[in-house]
C-alpha positions as CSV (number, residue, x, y, z in Angstrom):
1,M,0.0,0.0,0.0
2,P,1.2,3.5,-0.6
3,P,2.6,5.1,2.5
4,G,0.7,7.8,4.4
5,I,2.0,11.3,4.6
6,D,5.2,11.2,6.5
7,P,4.9,13.4,9.7
8,M,8.4,14.6,8.9
9,K,7.1,16.2,5.8
10,R,4.7,18.3,7.8
11,I,7.2,19.6,10.3
12,L,10.3,19.9,8.1
13,P,9.3,23.1,6.2
14,V,8.4,24.8,9.5
15,T,11.6,23.6,11.2
16,A,13.7,24.8,8.2
17,L,12.0,28.1,8.2
18,I,12.5,28.7,11.9
19,C,16.2,27.6,11.7
20,T,16.8,29.9,8.7
21,A,15.2,32.8,10.5
22,M,17.2,32.2,13.6
23,I,20.5,32.0,11.7
24,A,19.7,35.1,9.6
25,S,18.7,37.1,12.6
26,S,21.8,36.1,14.5
27,A,24.0,37.0,11.6
28,I,22.3,40.4,11.1
29,L,22.6,41.3,14.8
30,H,26.1,40.1,15.0
31,A,27.2,41.9,11.9
32,Q,25.7,45.2,13.4
33,E,28.0,45.0,16.4
34,P,31.2,47.1,16.1
35,E,34.1,44.9,15.1
36,E,37.8,45.6,15.1
37,E,39.5,45.9,11.8
38,F,41.0,42.6,10.7
39,E,43.7,41.9,8.1
40,K,43.1,38.2,7.3
41,R,40.5,38.0,4.6
42,F,41.5,34.7,3.0
43,D,43.1,31.5,4.2
44,I,43.8,28.1,2.8
45,H,44.7,24.7,4.3
46,G,45.1,21.3,2.6
47,Y,46.4,17.8,2.7
48,G,47.2,15.0,0.3
49,T,48.0,11.3,0.1
50,I,49.8,9.0,-2.4
51,N,49.9,5.2,-2.1
52,F,51.3,2.1,-3.7
53,F,49.5,-1.3,-3.3
54,M,50.7,-4.9,-3.9
55,Y,47.9,-7.4,-4.0
56,D,47.8,-11.2,-3.2
57,W,44.1,-12.0,-3.3
58,E,42.8,-15.5,-3.4
59,T,39.4,-14.0,-4.5
60,D,41.0,-12.2,-7.5
61,P,44.4,-13.7,-8.4
62,A,44.7,-11.5,-11.5
63,R,44.4,-8.2,-9.5
64,R,47.3,-6.0,-10.5
65,N,49.5,-3.8,-8.3
66,A,48.6,-0.1,-8.4
67,I,49.8,3.4,-7.6
68,D,47.1,5.8,-6.5
69,L,47.3,9.6,-6.3
70,E,44.5,9.1,-3.7
71,R,43.6,12.7,-3.0
72,L,44.6,16.3,-2.8
73,V,42.2,18.4,-0.6
74,L,42.1,22.2,-0.4
75,Y,40.2,24.2,2.2
76,P,39.8,27.8,1.1
77,V,38.2,30.1,3.6
78,A,37.0,33.7,2.9
79,Y,36.3,35.9,5.9
80,L,33.4,38.3,5.4
81,T,33.9,39.5,9.0
82,P,36.0,38.0,11.8
83,S,33.0,35.8,12.7
84,I,31.2,35.2,9.4
85,L,33.0,33.3,6.8
86,V,32.5,31.2,3.7
87,R,34.2,27.8,3.8
88,A,34.8,25.4,0.9
89,E,36.4,22.0,0.4
90,I,37.7,21.0,-3.0
91,E,38.9,17.4,-3.5
92,F,40.9,16.0,-6.4
93,E,40.6,12.2,-6.2
94,H,42.9,9.8,-8.1
95,G,44.7,12.5,-10.0
96,G,41.6,14.5,-11.0
97,T,39.9,14.1,-14.4
98,G,40.2,15.8,-17.7
99,V,39.8,15.6,-21.5
100,T,42.4,16.9,-24.0
101,M,42.3,17.5,-27.7
102,E,45.3,16.7,-30.0
103,F,46.0,16.7,-33.7
104,D,47.2,13.3,-34.8
105,R,49.0,13.6,-38.2
106,F,49.7,9.9,-38.7
107,E,47.4,7.4,-36.8
108,E,44.2,9.5,-37.2
109,F,45.1,10.7,-40.8
110,G,45.2,14.3,-39.8
111,E,42.1,14.2,-37.5
112,F,41.6,15.8,-34.2
113,E,41.4,13.3,-31.3
114,A,39.9,13.7,-27.9
115,E,41.4,11.7,-25.0
116,I,40.2,11.2,-21.5
117,E,43.4,11.9,-19.6
118,K,42.4,10.7,-16.1
119,G,39.6,8.7,-14.5
120,G,39.4,10.5,-11.2
121,E,37.1,13.2,-9.8
122,V,37.2,16.8,-8.9
123,I,34.5,17.3,-6.2
124,L,33.3,20.3,-4.2
125,D,32.7,18.5,-1.0
126,Q,31.8,21.5,1.2
127,L,30.5,24.9,0.6
128,H,28.8,26.7,3.4
129,V,28.4,30.0,5.3
130,Q,29.7,29.7,8.9
131,I,28.4,32.1,11.6
132,E,30.5,32.0,14.8
133,L,28.5,33.7,17.4
134,E,30.0,32.3,20.6
135,Q,31.5,29.1,21.8
136,G,28.2,27.5,22.7
137,I,26.0,28.5,19.7
138,N,27.2,28.7,16.1
139,F,25.6,27.9,12.7
140,R,26.4,26.5,9.3
141,V,24.2,26.7,6.2
142,G,25.1,25.0,2.9
143,R,26.9,21.7,2.2
144,I,28.2,20.5,5.5
145,R,30.2,17.6,6.9
146,L,28.1,15.2,9.1
147,P,29.4,14.4,12.6
148,V,29.1,10.6,12.0
149,G,32.0,8.4,13.0
150,V,35.7,9.0,14.0
151,L,36.5,10.3,10.5
152,A,34.3,13.3,11.0
153,Y,36.8,14.4,13.6
154,E,40.1,12.8,12.4
155,H,40.4,12.3,8.6
156,E,43.7,13.9,7.6
157,P,46.6,11.6,6.9
158,T,48.5,12.2,10.1
159,E,45.3,11.4,12.1
160,Y,45.0,7.7,11.1
161,F,47.7,5.1,10.9
162,T,46.7,3.1,7.8
163,T,47.6,4.1,4.2
164,T,43.9,4.5,3.4
165,R,41.1,5.6,5.7
166,P,39.6,3.0,8.1
167,E,38.0,0.3,6.1
168,M,34.9,-0.5,8.2
169,E,33.8,3.1,8.4
170,T,34.3,3.8,4.7
171,S,32.6,0.6,3.5
172,L,29.2,1.0,5.1
173,T,28.4,4.7,5.0
174,P,29.5,7.7,3.0
175,S,32.8,8.7,4.5
176,I,33.6,11.5,4.9
177,W,29.8,12.2,4.8
178,Y,28.6,15.6,3.3
179,E,25.0,16.7,2.8
180,N,23.2,20.0,2.2
181,G,21.3,21.6,5.1
182,I,21.5,23.6,8.3
183,E,23.6,22.9,11.4
184,M,23.8,24.3,14.9
185,Y,26.9,23.4,16.8
186,G,29.1,24.5,19.7
187,K,31.0,23.5,22.8
188,V,29.4,23.7,26.2
189,L,30.0,22.5,29.8
190,N,33.3,22.6,31.7
191,D,35.0,25.2,29.4
192,G,33.7,23.5,26.2
193,A,34.3,19.8,27.1
194,L,31.1,18.8,25.4
195,E,30.9,19.3,21.6
196,Y,27.5,19.0,20.1
197,H,26.1,19.1,16.5
198,L,22.4,19.2,15.4
199,L,21.6,19.1,11.7
200,L,18.7,19.0,9.3
201,V,20.0,17.8,5.8
202,N,18.7,16.2,2.6
203,G,18.2,12.4,2.8
204,L,19.9,9.6,0.9
205,D,18.8,8.1,-2.5
206,A,17.9,4.4,-2.1
207,T,18.9,3.5,-5.7
208,G,22.5,3.6,-4.6
209,F,22.2,1.0,-1.9
210,S,23.9,-2.4,-2.5
211,S,25.0,-5.7,-1.0
212,A,28.7,-4.8,-0.6
213,T,28.5,-1.2,0.7
214,W,25.0,-1.0,2.2
215,V,24.0,2.7,2.0
216,R,27.4,4.2,1.2
217,R,26.6,5.0,-2.4
218,G,23.2,6.5,-1.5
219,I,24.8,9.9,-1.3
220,Q,23.5,12.0,-4.2
221,K,26.3,12.7,-6.6
222,R,25.1,11.4,-9.9
223,F,22.8,14.3,-11.0
224,E,23.2,18.0,-11.4
225,F,20.6,18.7,-8.6
226,V,20.1,17.0,-5.3
227,N,16.6,15.7,-4.7
228,A,15.2,17.1,-1.4
229,E,11.8,15.3,-1.1
230,D,13.1,13.5,2.0
231,F,15.2,14.9,4.8
232,A,17.2,13.5,7.7
233,G,18.0,14.6,11.2
234,V,21.5,14.2,12.6
235,A,22.8,14.6,16.2
236,G,26.4,14.2,17.3
237,L,28.1,14.5,20.7
238,Q,31.7,14.2,21.8
239,Y,32.8,14.7,25.4
240,A,36.5,15.4,26.2
241,F,37.1,14.0,29.7
242,T,40.7,15.2,29.3
243,P,42.6,16.8,26.4
244,Q,43.8,13.3,25.6
245,F,40.6,11.3,26.0
246,A,37.2,11.7,24.4
247,L,34.0,9.6,24.0
248,G,31.4,10.4,21.4
249,G,28.5,9.1,19.3
250,S,26.0,10.1,16.7
251,V,22.6,9.3,15.3
252,Y,21.4,9.7,11.7
253,Y,17.8,9.0,10.7
254,G,15.9,9.9,7.5
255,N,13.8,8.6,4.7
256,S,15.5,7.6,1.4
257,A,12.5,6.5,-0.7
258,N,11.4,9.8,-2.3
259,N,14.9,11.0,-3.3
260,R,15.1,8.4,-6.0
261,P,15.4,9.8,-9.5
262,K,11.9,8.4,-10.3
263,P,8.9,7.8,-7.9
264,D,9.2,4.0,-8.3
265,L,9.0,3.0,-4.6
266,E,5.7,3.0,-2.8
267,V,6.9,2.3,0.7
268,D,9.1,4.3,3.1
269,A,12.8,3.4,3.4
270,H,14.0,5.1,6.5
271,V,17.8,4.7,7.2
272,G,19.1,4.8,10.8
273,V,22.8,4.9,11.6
274,Y,23.9,4.7,15.2
275,E,27.6,4.9,16.3
276,A,29.8,5.3,19.3
277,H,33.5,6.0,19.4
278,A,36.5,6.6,21.7
279,I,39.7,8.5,21.0
280,V,42.8,8.5,23.1
281,E,45.8,10.6,22.0
282,T,49.0,11.3,23.9
283,P,52.4,12.1,22.4
284,Q,53.5,8.4,22.8
285,F,50.2,6.5,22.5
286,Q,47.1,6.7,20.3
287,L,43.9,4.6,20.4
288,R,40.7,4.9,18.3
289,A,37.7,2.6,18.7
290,M,34.3,2.6,17.0
291,G,31.1,0.6,16.9
292,M,28.3,1.1,14.4
293,Y,24.9,-0.3,13.7
294,G,22.5,0.6,10.9
295,T,19.0,-0.2,9.9
296,L,17.0,0.1,6.6
297,E,13.2,0.0,6.6
298,N,11.6,-2.2,3.9
299,A,14.9,-3.5,2.6
300,D,13.1,-6.2,0.5
301,P,10.9,-3.8,-1.5
302,V,14.0,-1.5,-2.0
303,S,15.9,-4.5,-3.4
304,Q,13.1,-5.4,-5.7
305,A,12.8,-1.8,-7.0
306,N,16.6,-1.5,-7.5
307,R,16.6,-4.7,-9.5
308,N,14.5,-3.0,-12.2
309,L,16.7,0.1,-12.5
310,S,18.2,1.2,-15.8
311,N,21.8,0.3,-16.6
312,N,22.3,4.0,-17.5
313,L,21.9,4.9,-13.8
314,N,25.2,3.2,-13.1
315,V,24.2,1.6,-9.8
316,K,24.9,-1.9,-8.5
317,R,21.2,-3.2,-8.5
318,T,22.2,-5.9,-5.9
319,P,20.0,-6.9,-2.8
320,V,20.3,-4.7,0.2
321,G,20.5,-5.8,3.9
322,S,18.0,-4.6,6.4
323,A,20.8,-4.0,8.9
324,A,24.6,-3.5,8.8
325,A,27.1,-3.7,11.6
326,G,30.7,-3.0,12.2
327,A,33.4,-2.4,14.8
328,S,37.1,-1.3,14.7
329,L,39.9,-0.9,17.1
330,E,43.4,0.6,16.3
331,A,46.3,1.4,18.6
332,G,49.8,2.7,18.0
333,Y,52.9,3.5,20.1
334,D,55.9,5.7,19.4
335,V,58.8,3.4,19.8
336,L,61.3,6.3,19.4
337,S,60.0,7.7,22.7
338,L,61.6,4.7,24.5
339,F,65.1,5.9,23.5
340,G,64.9,9.6,24.1
341,D,63.1,12.9,23.4
342,Y,63.0,13.2,19.6
343,S,61.0,15.6,17.5
344,A,60.4,12.8,14.9
345,T,58.1,9.9,15.8
346,L,58.0,6.2,14.7
347,F,54.6,4.7,15.5
348,T,54.0,1.0,15.2
349,F,50.3,0.1,15.1
350,G,47.8,-2.6,14.8
351,R,44.1,-2.5,13.7
352,L,41.3,-5.0,13.9
353,E,38.0,-4.5,12.0
354,Y,34.8,-6.3,11.5
355,Y,31.9,-5.3,9.3
356,D,28.9,-7.0,7.7
357,S,26.8,-5.0,5.2
358,M,24.2,-7.7,5.3
359,A,24.0,-8.3,9.1
360,K,20.3,-8.8,8.7
361,V,18.1,-9.5,5.7
362,E,14.4,-9.7,5.1
363,G,12.0,-11.3,2.6
364,D,13.6,-12.9,-0.4
365,V,17.0,-11.2,0.1
366,F,19.8,-13.8,0.5
367,D,22.3,-13.2,3.3
368,N,25.5,-13.5,1.3
369,P,28.4,-14.5,3.6
370,R,30.9,-12.8,1.3
371,W,30.0,-9.5,2.8
372,D,30.8,-10.5,6.4
373,R,34.4,-9.4,6.6
374,R,37.2,-9.4,9.1
375,V,40.4,-7.4,8.6
376,W,43.7,-7.1,10.6
377,T,46.4,-4.6,9.7
378,T,49.8,-3.9,11.1
379,G,52.5,-1.4,10.1
380,V,54.6,1.7,10.9
381,N,54.2,5.4,10.6
382,V,57.4,7.6,10.3
383,R,56.9,11.3,10.9
384,P,60.1,13.2,10.4
385,I,58.1,16.5,11.0
386,P,54.6,16.9,12.3
387,H,53.0,17.6,8.9
388,L,54.6,14.8,6.9
389,V,54.1,11.0,7.4
390,F,55.5,7.9,5.6
391,K,53.4,4.8,6.0
392,G,53.9,1.1,5.5
393,Q,51.5,-1.7,6.3
394,Y,50.4,-5.3,5.7
395,S,46.7,-6.2,5.9
396,Q,44.6,-9.3,5.6
397,R,40.9,-9.4,4.8
398,Q,39.0,-12.6,5.4
399,L,35.5,-13.3,4.1
400,R,33.1,-15.6,5.9
401,S,32.3,-17.3,2.5
402,E,34.0,-20.6,1.6
403,A,37.5,-20.6,0.1
404,P,39.0,-18.8,-1.7
405,N,38.3,-16.1,0.9
406,V,41.6,-14.4,1.8
407,E,42.8,-11.0,0.5
408,N,46.3,-9.9,1.4
409,T,47.5,-6.4,0.7
410,F,50.9,-4.7,1.2
411,S,51.0,-0.9,0.8
412,V,53.2,2.1,1.4
413,G,52.3,5.7,1.2
414,V,53.0,9.3,2.0
415,G,50.7,11.9,3.5
416,F,51.2,15.6,4.1
417,E,49.3,18.7,5.4
418,F,50.0,22.4,4.9
419,E,48.6,25.7,6.0
């Protein structure tokens, strides 16, 4: 039966209007306050990573070694006033993308030839107005990073040990996760020990859901415009017990049925993502842990609708789990600190991860054991200076399916940051 009117659709326009009015009023009142002259009108920060991979996969013996210019990220910031700014994030993935034209006198008999030079992406991940009123109440409007998972707080190459970002977190949800909407955030209690985020953003598109990556590809990137028939609410908290130890968590909940390119799903498809995490960071020791559980309403009808999608949409069209689950734990120690006080560091680390994108299924959906994965990784990070890191690691992923089910990967990489 067709779903009834979602209560969220009744309250969202009013909520959005109230939030917008609050933000606009705050900005106007704050802009009218006398402010000292400031010189800094523009700033830029960035980071990048380059990696090399050697594969020994039982599941794919022909897989070839690869070099990946993984990403270059730029954060330009334009200050309109000392407290009102425009922030953007531009990401060049896998070397960017481009098309060139050349004149080939010989092979093309004097014809012009167009060539795709690179198969990567250039993405505007963030673009928002940020209004900093005071420590406890601030606002963002535009395309915003969602406070879901450890990567929302620590995603630059010196902030995680592995050559690529944590596998569990990046395999089940969009990571790092960006959506369009409104955010109120701040730090309160005990001199700002509690950091909070409250967001209203556009929802996911259920056509991108799949067996292997659950809702990760549901982020709307395939079309010029983002559908905003369904919205989602997000809440995130992180409490710093000390400057070195913090606990946090987040909740994401929103419908994904009506953001599909065509109105071809007659039931709701609410997505819920619930995570908790811990971060410990001292000069000698670092630990990061995270657990996540997700639910998808009416996963069987979603799977049936996706099976009939056009090939031109470029989605997986595989069955989707009604729940996904994952957990990760990584720890590292600076062994150089055992021998003296050095400005450089040499962290040895280990990571354990479990994730299952089909932790639960419903209806006719088959629970494929291939997507129940366990990964262990060990390696070293050498940081000659704080903003430069060289990484080396060995990882083994094991699938719960019958053999062949082991995937071994050796990788080395370099990461850097700049301001």
